[in-house]
C-alpha positions as CSV (number, residue, x, y, z in Angstrom):
1,X,7.5,19.8,-30.2
2,X,7.2,22.9,-28.0
3,X,6.1,21.9,-24.4
4,X,5.7,18.9,-22.1
5,X,3.8,18.9,-18.8
6,X,3.9,16.1,-16.1
7,X,1.3,16.0,-13.4
8,X,0.2,13.5,-10.8
9,X,-3.4,13.8,-11.0
10,X,-4.2,11.3,-8.1
11,X,-7.3,9.8,-9.9
12,X,-8.9,11.1,-13.2
13,X,-12.3,10.3,-11.7
14,X,-12.1,11.6,-8.4
15,X,-15.1,12.2,-6.1
16,X,-15.6,15.6,-7.5
17,X,-15.9,14.6,-10.9
18,X,-13.6,13.8,-14.0
19,X,-10.7,16.0,-14.0
20,X,-10.8,16.4,-18.0
21,X,-14.2,17.9,-17.5
22,X,-12.9,20.6,-15.2
23,X,-12.2,23.7,-17.5
24,X,-9.2,24.9,-15.3
25,X,-7.4,21.7,-15.5
26,X,-8.0,21.4,-19.2
27,X,-6.8,25.0,-19.6
28,X,-3.6,24.2,-17.8
29,X,-2.7,21.0,-19.7
30,X,-4.1,21.9,-23.0
31,X,-1.4,24.2,-24.3
32,X,1.1,21.5,-24.1
33,X,2.1,19.1,-27.1
34,X,3.0,16.2,-24.7
35,X,1.0,15.6,-21.5
36,X,2.3,12.9,-19.0
37,X,-0.2,12.0,-16.2
38,X,0.5,9.6,-13.4
39,X,-2.1,7.9,-10.9
40,X,-4.8,8.0,-13.5
41,X,-6.6,4.9,-12.4
42,X,-8.4,4.8,-15.7
43,X,-7.9,5.7,-19.3
44,X,-7.8,9.5,-20.0
45,X,-8.7,10.9,-23.3
46,X,-8.6,14.6,-24.4
47,X,-9.7,16.0,-27.8
48,X,-6.9,16.6,-30.1
49,X,-4.5,14.3,-28.6
50,X,-3.7,10.7,-29.0
51,X,-3.9,8.8,-25.6
52,X,-1.5,6.0,-24.6
53,X,-2.6,4.3,-21.3
54,X,-0.7,1.9,-19.0
55,X,-2.8,1.0,-16.0
56,X,-2.2,-1.3,-13.0
57,X,-3.6,-4.6,-13.2
58,X,-3.7,-5.2,-9.4
59,X,-3.9,-2.9,-6.3
60,X,-5.5,0.5,-6.0
61,X,-4.5,3.7,-7.7
62,X,-1.6,3.9,-10.1
63,X,-1.7,4.0,-14.1
64,X,-0.1,6.4,-16.3
65,X,-1.4,8.2,-19.6
66,X,0.8,10.0,-22.1
67,X,-1.3,12.4,-24.4
68,X,0.4,13.4,-27.6
69,X,-1.0,16.1,-29.7
70,X,-2.2,14.4,-33.0
71,X,-0.2,16.7,-35.4
72,X,3.1,15.1,-33.8
73,X,2.1,11.5,-34.0
74,X,4.2,11.0,-37.2
75,X,7.3,12.0,-35.3
76,X,6.6,9.8,-32.3
77,X,7.5,6.1,-31.6
78,X,6.6,4.0,-28.6
79,X,9.4,2.2,-27.1
80,X,8.3,-1.0,-25.4
81,X,11.7,-2.6,-24.5
82,X,12.2,-0.3,-21.7
83,X,9.3,-1.5,-19.6
84,X,10.1,-4.0,-16.8
85,X,9.1,-7.3,-17.4
86,X,7.8,-7.8,-14.0
87,X,5.2,-5.1,-14.5
88,X,6.2,-3.6,-11.1
89,X,5.6,-0.1,-12.4
90,X,3.6,1.6,-14.9
91,X,5.6,3.1,-17.8
92,X,5.1,4.6,-21.2
93,X,8.4,5.5,-23.1
94,X,8.0,7.8,-26.3
95,X,10.9,8.9,-28.7
96,X,9.9,12.1,-30.4
97,X,12.0,13.0,-33.5
98,X,12.9,16.7,-34.0
99,X,14.9,18.7,-36.6
100,X,18.3,18.3,-34.5
101,X,17.7,14.9,-33.0
102,X,15.3,13.4,-30.7
103,X,13.7,13.4,-27.2
104,X,13.0,10.5,-25.2
105,X,9.9,11.0,-22.8
106,X,9.4,8.4,-19.8
107,X,6.1,8.7,-18.2
108,X,6.2,6.3,-15.0
109,X,4.5,5.6,-11.9
110,X,6.2,3.3,-9.3
111,X,3.5,2.1,-6.6
112,X,4.4,2.2,-2.9
113,X,5.7,-1.3,-1.9
114,X,3.0,-1.7,0.6
115,X,0.0,-1.5,-1.7
């Protein structure tokens, strides 16, 4: 694994169009092996990546997506037991094995308490 990016995209389907259809956005994120997106509001997919989504069940906004380059999937394991049982936040936890150990990546969104 060479690089990770995390970005609060504040709605993947904003009024100006889908962010994943914007060439500038794709150019910025596409060079990374792991992409963590927050406030996606919807499932997000990108060619060449496996998509893991945890969307809010109630309220507006929120949700997270972790995109992992497909060639790394055999080194990845999603960890479910770290997600709060009350679902007060959106979280995806992924463990990525490397030659010298592993990296745990936590992609999370905690909604404001008034929403």
